[in-house]
N, C-alpha and C positions, 0 to 999 in steps of 0.2 A: 584758577589753579590752586589746589590745596597744598599747603606747606607739608602736611603729613604725607601726602602722596609723593612729593619731592624727596622727603627724607627716606621713605621706603625705597624708592628707586635708586637713591644714592648708594645704597649698599652694594649694588651690582654695576654701577656706572662710574668709571674712573678715568676721565680723559686726561687728567693731569695727576701724576703721582704725588702722594703726600710726603712731607719732609719730616715728619716726626713719628711718634708712636702711632700704631694703627688702632687708634681709639675711636671706634665708629660713633660712639655716643657723643663725644666732643665734636667730631666732624659734623655730625648731624645737627648739633646745636648751633654750630657756626653757620652752616648752610641755611638753617631755618631763620636765624636772626638776619642774615645777609639778604635773604629773599624778601623778608618783611621790610627791611631798611631800603632796599632798592625799590620796592613798591611805593614807599612813602616819599622818597627823596630822589629816586633815579640813580642809575648806575654811575653815570658820569660825575655826579655831585657827591657821591659817597666815598670816603677814604677808609683804609684799614683802621685808622685811629677811631673813626666814627663807629665802625663795627665793634672794635674792642670795648669802647665805652658802653655801647648798647648791650653787649653780652656780659660785661663785667669782668672781661679778661684783659690781660696786658696785650699790647700789639705784638710783643715778642713771642707770646705764647701762641697767638694765632699763626704766626710765621712758622711755628713748629709743625703745623698741619698743612698750610697752604703757602706756597712760595711768593704769591702776589695776589692782588685784588682780581687780576684777570683769571688766575687759577680758580678762584671762587666763582667768578662769573661764568667761566667755561663749564664748571660742573652744573651750575643752575641751568645754563643754556642746553647742555647735553641732555639733562633730565627732561626739559621741555620738549626737545626734539625726540626723545625716546617716547614721550607721551603721544606725539603725533604719529610716530611709526607704529605704536601699539594700536592706536585708533584705526590706522589703515589696515593693519593685519587682521584686526577683528572684523572689519567691514568686508574684506575680500575672501574670508574663510568660507569654503564650501560652495562657491558659485563658479560659473563657467569663466574661462579666460577673458572673453570679451567683456563680461560683466565686472570682472576683477578690475580691468583697465578703467571702465567708467567710474566705478566706485573709488578707485585710487585717486583719480583727478578730483572727484567731488569731496572726499573726506580729507584729503591733504589740505585743501583750501579751508574748509569749515574748521578743522582742528587748529590750523595756523591762526586763523582770525580770532578764534576763541582764546587761545593762549597768549598771543602777542598783542592783540589790539583791544580786547576788553579790559585788560589790565595794562594801561598805556605805559606805566613806568617800567614794566618788564620788557617792553619793546626796546628800551634803551640798550638792554643786554643783547637782544637779538640783532639790533642795528650795528652795535660794536663787533659782534661776532662775524657778521657778514662783511663789514667794511674791512676788518683786520684779518679776515681769512683764518679764523680760529680753527684748530683741529676738530673741535666739536662739529662745526658746520661741514667741513670736508668729509669727515667720517659719515655724517648723516647722508650727504649726497651720494657717497659711495654705496651705502646700504640701500638707498632708494633705487639706485641703478641695478644692484644685484637683485632686488625685488622685481623690478621690471624684466630683467633677463629670465627670472623664474616664470613669470606670467607668460612671456613670449614663448619660452620653451614648452610650457604646457599647451599653449594655443597651437603650436606647430604639431605637437603630438596628436591633438584632437582634430587637426585639419582646419581650424579656424583662421590661422595665420599663414602668410607666405613663408617660404623657407629659403629664399634666394639671398636675402640680405644678411650679412654676418650678424650674429646675435648681439655682440657688443656694440656694433654700429647702430643697430636699430634701437637698442636701449638708450644709447647716448643721445640719439636724435630726439627720442621722446622726452628725455630729461630736459633738453633744451626747450622743447615746447612747454614743459611744465614750469620751467624756471621762473617766469614772471609771477607764479602763484606760490612757489616754494620759498623763494628768497624774500625775507621780510622787508628789505629795502625796496624791492620792485613791487611787492604785494601792495604797499601803501599807495602806489600810483594806479592800482588796478581795481580799486574798490567798486567802481561802477560796473565792472564786468564779472564780479565774483559770483553773481547769482546764475548767470547763464553761460559765462565763458568756459568754465571747466567742462560742461556737457557738450558744448559746441566743439571744443578742441579734442575731446576724447572721441567724439563721433568722427571727426576728420582723421584722426590717427587710426581708428579702426578701419575706415575705408581704405587707408593707405596700406594696411596690413592684410587686406583681403587676398586670399590665394588666387 
């Protein structure tokens, strides 16, 4: 995951409000330094004092922009999740609703593995986010459910999917099926099935959606 990409996405992603002047350049610098520090030493072992020393700022100055280390971690985590979401949206663009569902399962897993497990230190942030129920994770799951509802709605309009089950109920159930592959804490226990599991589950879900 490129730091530059995180910095660019930071300009539109704000899960935790800043406490100081809206100086995007300084915020981006803090996020870039924090991302690199977390990569090297892990989220849990890094303190705000460590970040201040690495950047050359005082700890008090960092607190003008972020109220806590978690606020920094939340922004990094939110940007990672936005990357996954962007990958999914790009993959499902312009294909039929059933194919959208298949690709959604597949790409969500591939993108999560790439972001959180190839760079193991950043997994610490994802694990903390999932364990402590950070807003970044909750909002991501809500957006995924909305995306699923859109796919289901399109599928009902094209006649590919049944129409009896309430839309939110169907989307919620599919989210539960996907959860072992969306939640980083659960995903680490499902490595053995990441190659074939998403395809098998999406096929099962599609059969259940048949009109």
